[in-house]
C-alpha angles and dihedrals in degrees: 000000000000115000134181122222115225131197132192114205095193096063099011093238123155128204140147134222120232117215091275091059095247116140115246132188114254091230146301092263122096113256136190113218123208124190119193091342098312127108104244103170137017107187145044125329119255110234095196102068125070120176136156122310121251129212105254136009126174119207141171132188120235125260099032097277095141130013126263115269145151122249144187099178137014133220116199114209117175093334095309123116118228127182118233139190129207125220130175086252092059139276119321138169116287109244137210087237091061092046091052092046095050092047090055093042090065096064120114098270123187120196111237102165132037130172117166089193096237100095130067107307091208089074094068108015141056121205129223113206134038102234106047118084141218122199133174130216138154086274092061142260115328122203119197122180123206116283099236116103116227092007110128092202089065095061119096138197122195112201132194114245087219125074122218133215137215123337113006139196113204120190131179144144112245125191119183113227101180136078095212114141096203141031121062148239115237131198109210114204124202101344123194134164121258092251093236114119123301094011101080119190088250100071091201090069088070099033092125089066088064099057080115099045096205113171094239091062087065107039092040096049110025140074107217147119118254130199118185120196146147084058120151129339122263104253142122092286105036140030127215116234145180113209135173132205141182107216116227108198121217092012127094104322109250093339110121094008098106120115111209136274120036113209128211106197124184126217099022131124101014114172114275096011116120115229125193109220123195121180124182121193105201116177101293097352136086114201123187138186123190119191131182129161095279105036150014122216131188129204133185123193118189130208104193098159115018120088117279119255113225110171146004148103127306120236140193114211125196117185116216116298096018126122135177145159123242127196136176097008106192132178125191132186127199111266 
């Protein structure tokens, strides 16, 4: 049975409607009701008042019979309450990843960067590498790395001219244009140099050293967050993954840079299918939502131990042979 939770702000009453539309009491147990992070009721639900639904309510039963979580809708199974989510591909279990993402999404974000991808890319971006190409059209901004496999000179990284500070929300539409079954795309978040000569904090001061944009030049000499995606198909030989790292320059290469967990999603990043990507960097956490016409997936990477990253440029890396189209690239900071 699918039920909708309803909250009345005037008298702080909570009810739900069953499929017939009749109001029902949430339950006989005492509940604390939270709306947008604020405690709104400490008591029992009033079964007599039904009003419009709101976007998000957090509740917990007293005593601690179930954990705290946010919900939009309820499913009642054998007297137990379970949170749910709805995607265009059908109903699926509500996840901690989605909860964390939606919590962070509600911050007071202010847009500080916008590129629709149809103008001159030179106005907002700077390119590492001499072989990869960037072109603009009414469809968006196309990045095409060089065609030679395992040739470092054929990688490319496109950097924002602008640097960004504090927590960030990054949004863009991504469409894969290649049929390559290996190599990755990477989103770089808030990159700065290590500060050790000659790798100044402003990475554009040593841009000439990245004419060949080999991976080691980045993970050995930069502080940044990295999210790799659109990597490999899901088949008998390879498994698609989404993985995050926090680079630690002048240490042990990529060893120890992983942010847990790794994800192995199915059905994402097929060639020619637009995907809306939203990434939130919140303190020590990276939160990600990927949406296409058939599904929505959420990811949450944690950095419990490595130093916090606070500022820097955003970059789009294509390993050799990779090509994709980007549209409506937006960056927001917290006001």
